[in-house]
C-alpha positions in Angstrom: 2.9 31.5 -13.5 5.7 28.3 -14.2 4.8 26.1 -16.4 3.5 22.8 -14.5 4.4 19.5 -16.3 2.6 16.3 -15.8 4.3 12.9 -15.6 1.8 10.1 -16.3 2.7 6.2 -16.3 1.3 3.4 -18.4 -2.0 2.3 -16.4 -4.8 -0.1 -16.5 -8.0 0.2 -14.9 -8.9 -3.4 -16.0 -9.0 -5.6 -12.5 -5.6 -8.3 -12.3 -4.6 -6.6 -15.2 -0.7 -6.1 -15.4 1.5 -4.9 -17.9 4.3 -7.6 -19.6 8.0 -7.5 -21.0 6.7 -6.5 -24.1 5.2 -3.0 -22.7 7.7 -1.8 -21.2 11.5 -1.0 -21.0 14.0 -1.9 -18.5 13.3 0.3 -15.2 10.2 1.7 -16.9 6.8 2.1 -13.7 3.2 1.0 -14.7 0.1 0.9 -12.1 -3.0 -0.8 -12.2 -4.9 2.5 -10.3 -8.3 -0.7 -10.0 -6.2 -2.6 -7.7 -3.6 -0.4 -6.4 -0.3 -1.7 -7.9 2.9 -0.5 -9.2 4.6 -2.5 -11.8 7.9 -2.6 -12.7 10.4 -4.4 -15.6 13.2 -5.8 -13.5 16.8 -6.8 -15.4 17.5 -10.1 -14.9 21.8 -10.1 -15.3 22.8 -12.6 -17.6 19.4 -13.9 -18.9 19.8 -12.8 -22.6 16.5 -10.5 -22.3 14.4 -12.9 -20.2 13.9 -9.5 -18.1 10.4 -9.8 -15.6 7.6 -7.8 -14.5 7.6 -7.4 -10.7 4.9 -6.1 -8.4 7.0 -3.9 -6.6 4.9 -3.2 -3.2 3.4 -6.8 -3.3 7.0 -8.2 -4.0 8.9 -6.4 -1.5 6.3 -7.3 1.5 6.0 -10.9 0.9 6.9 -13.0 3.7 9.6 -15.5 1.9 11.7 -12.3 0.7 15.1 -12.2 2.8 16.2 -8.8 1.3 14.7 -4.9 2.1 12.5 -3.7 -1.0 11.0 -0.8 -1.6 7.8 -0.4 1.1 4.4 1.1 0.6 6.1 4.6 1.8 8.4 4.2 -0.8 6.4 4.0 -3.6 4.2 7.0 -2.1 7.6 9.7 -1.6 8.2 8.5 -5.4 4.8 9.3 -6.6 4.9 12.5 -4.5 8.6 13.2 -6.2 7.3 12.3 -10.0 4.3 14.8 -9.3 
């Protein structure tokens, strides 16, 4: 049988818990399994390390955004691809 690799994201099961920039590297994903949220450390060009943590699905779904971001379907597809 082939070897199966499991990829585990950093995660929390505490309500309203969000990762900090000290806990994630740029582009790294984390999830809150209690709230069903996925977060990413976003690199902000020219800010001398002042990166931010974004809620991938929540930020993309917010009505005040005029750009197209990741949808819930995109996030689900990524999770399936990662295993």
